[in-house]
N, C-alpha and C positions, 0 to 999 in steps of 0.2 A: 651640181645645181647651184645657182646663185642664191644667196640669202637675201638679196635686195627685194623689198616689198613691191608687189605689182601695183602699177598706177591704176586707179579706178577708171573703168571704161564708161565714158559719158554718152556713147552712142547706144541706143536701145537695140537689143537683139531682135531680129525678125521673128514674126510669129509662125513662120512656115515650120510645121512639125518636122519636116525633113531635115531642117537645120538644127533642131534641138539635139544637143549632145555631140554635134559635129566637131567641136573643139576638144572633146574628151579624148585622151586623158589629160591633155595639157591644162584644160580648164579646171579639172579636178585638183591638179597640183597647185594651181594658182590660188584656189580656195584655201589651201593649206598655208598660204602666206609666202610662197616661193615662186620666183620667176622660172620659167622653163627656157634654158638657153639652147644653143645649137648642139651642144653635146648630148642633149636629151632627145634629139630628133630620132635617133636610132632606137630609142627606148619605146617609142610609140607603139610599135608592132607587138610588144609584149604586154603593154597595159591593157586592162580589161579582161585578161585571162586569169584563171584561178588555178591553184594547185590543190589537189585532193589529198589530205593526209588523214590517216587512221591512227589515233593515239591511244595507247594502252592506259586504262584508268583503273585505279584501285585505291580505296581509302578505308583502312581498318577501323577508323574512329566514327565513320558514318554508316549506319545500319544499311541504308539502301545502296551504298557504294562498296560494300564488302565483297560482292561478287565481281571478279575481274571482268572487264568488258573493253570494247574499243569504241571511242567516240569519233565521229567523222567531222572534219572541218574543211571548209573550202576557203582557202586563203588567197587574197590577191597576189598575183605573181609579179615580181620585179626582177629584172636582169641582175644576176649576181646573188640572188637570194639563197641562203643556206638553210639547212634543216633547222638549225637553232633559230634563225629568223622566223621561220614558219610557226614553230611552236610558241615563240614569244608573241607573235601576232595573235595566235589563237587564244593565248592566255589574256592578253591585254584587251582584245576586242570582243571575245565570245564567252570565255569562261575563266574568271579570275582565280578559280580554285585549282586550275591545272598546275601541277607541281613538278619541277625539274631543277637540276643544278646548272648554273652557268656563272662565269665570272669574266675572264679577260676577253673572250671572243676572238682570240688571236692564236689559237692552237698552242698555247703555252701552259695554261693552268691544269688542263686535263679534267676539268669539272664536268663537261657535258658529253661524256661518252654514252652513246645510245646503241640499241640494236635496231639498225635501219635496213629494211628490206632483207632481213636475214643475215646481216653482217655487222660486226662491231665497228662503229665509226664515231669520229668526233662530230658533234652537231654543227659546230662553228666552221668546220673545214669542208664539210660535205655539201656540194652544190646541188640544189633542187633539180637543175636542168640535166644533171647526170643520172637521175633516177627514174625508174618506171613508176607510173601512177596506177592505183593509189599508193602513196608512200606509207609504209607501215612502220611506226615508230614505237619501240618497246624498251623497257629497262634492260640492262645487261643481264644475260642469262646466268644461271648457277649462283646467283646471289639473292639474298632475301630482299624482297621489295618492301620499302618503308611506306611509300605513297606514290602513285602514278609512275613517273619515270625515275624516281629516286630509290637507290638501293643502299643497303647497309654496307659501308666500306670498312668497318672495324676489323674484320678478319683479314682483309687485304693489307691494311696498314700493319697489323700484327706480324704478318709474314714478311713484310718489307723490313721491319725493325729486327726481326729474328736473325738476320744475317750480319748484324752489327755494322751498319753502313757508315762507318766513320773511321778516321785514322786514330790509332792509339799506339802507345809505346809502353813497354814493360819498365823502362828506366825513366826516371825524372831527370831531365837535362839540367845542366848547370846554367842558371839564368845568365851568367856572365859570358857564356860561350854559345848562346843561342844564334843559330844561323838560319837563313831562309832555306826551306826544303825545295830545291829546284827539280823540275821534271824535264827530262830530255824531250826534244821535239819529236823524235821517233816514238817514244813511249806515249806521248800525248796523242799522236795520230792513232796509235793502237787502241787506246781506250776512249777515243773521242766519241764514237757512236753510242757507247754505253751511257755516256753522260747526258744524252738527249731525252732520257726517260722523264715523262711528265706525270707519272703515277695515275694514269687514267683508268687502269685495270682492264683495258680491252683485251690484252693478251691473256690475262688470268681467266677472263670470262670465256675465251675461245678454246681454252685448253681442256681436252677431254679427261686428262689425268687429274687435273685440279677439280673437275666436276665430281669425280668418283673418290678422290682421296683428299679429305679436308686438311690433312697435315702436310700435304705436298707444298714445298716452299713456293713453287710457281715460277714462271719465266721472268716476271718483273723483279722479284726478290733476288733470283739467281743472277740476273743481269746487273743488279746493283752491287752484288758481291763481286762480280767479275771486274767492275770498275776499280775496286780496291785491291783485289788479289793480283791483278795484272799491272798495277801501278808500281813502278820501280822505286818509289819512295816508301813502299810498305816494307817493314822489317821482316826478315825471313821467318822468325818464330811466329809472328802475328799472321803471316800469310799461311803458314801451316795450320794454325788454329782456325783460320777462316775456311780453309779447305776441308778441315774435319767437320765443320758445320755443314758444308755442302755435300759431302760424301755420305752423309747419314742415309738411313733407309728411305726417308721422304725428301731426299735432296736431288742432285743431278741425275742419279741413276734411275729415277722414276720417269724421266723424259723418254718418250718413244719416238722422238724425231719426226713428228707429224707436220711441222712447219706452220701450224695454224696460228701460233703466236706471232711469227714473223710476218705472215700475210696480213694480219689486221693491225699491226703496229702503225699508228699515225705518224710516227717519227722515223719510220724506215730503219729501225734498229735490227740488226741481224741476230735476233735473240737465240734462235736455234744454234747458230754457229758458236755463239758465246758459251752456251751450255755444253756443247761438244768439246770445246777447247778446255773448259774446266774439268771435264772428265779425263782428258789427256793429262792435265796437270796433276790430277789425283793419282793417276797411274804412275807418273814419274816420281811422286813422293812416296810410293810404295805404301799407300794408305790401305787400311782394311775396308772392304766395300760391303761387308755383311756382318 
């Protein structure tokens, strides 16, 4: 859409009622200060339609909102609209108290993971046109709801940090002999997918084991450990230490290979495969599993 301002129309519009609104939705867009160019002609058939969303609401600090409920919003539909776009419109135009997380809007930050029509999804990545209406938007399951669509992520972050997701060395290197730690191309390809994690917690929310075992590290944390354990720059003794963290009672052996985490991952990380490979590595190291 061009940002050029529309020229004022000096010709009076006819009074024929049949003509009123005939230029909508283009006329409506011009009222907003933008010209409608040829690229928007295909958009006309979508304008005027609305999408019905049902949004989970809960506010523990307001007495009349402490009982969970769903609010209905009818949002003007535009081609390319995402779930995040729809809840942002509902917040901006209908109810400013509607609360949810979002940031980059490019499926990179992982802030806007919701439970949409019964599945964990990124709001900014999920197209409205791909969903059946009414679209039911809820906070991630198995996590404490702070307000509306916002959940408490502290436990998830604790599990992520529990696997010590960073390189470390037992020896302090001689500063005069420091060299770049290079990674082979083959090894980079091996761990490449594991580095795509955006900490959205969709996988953790979908995991039945994590729902029943609050101490289970969870697929996201185990995937983060996989990235370091499989990196050929990791020192052997540090790798064994990391595997000992993973083979504990609430580590990789709690996974029941249900693939739910893999199915909901917005970055297509083969989480279940990574967990199984770490199990094989633990066996190779003759670690104690119980």
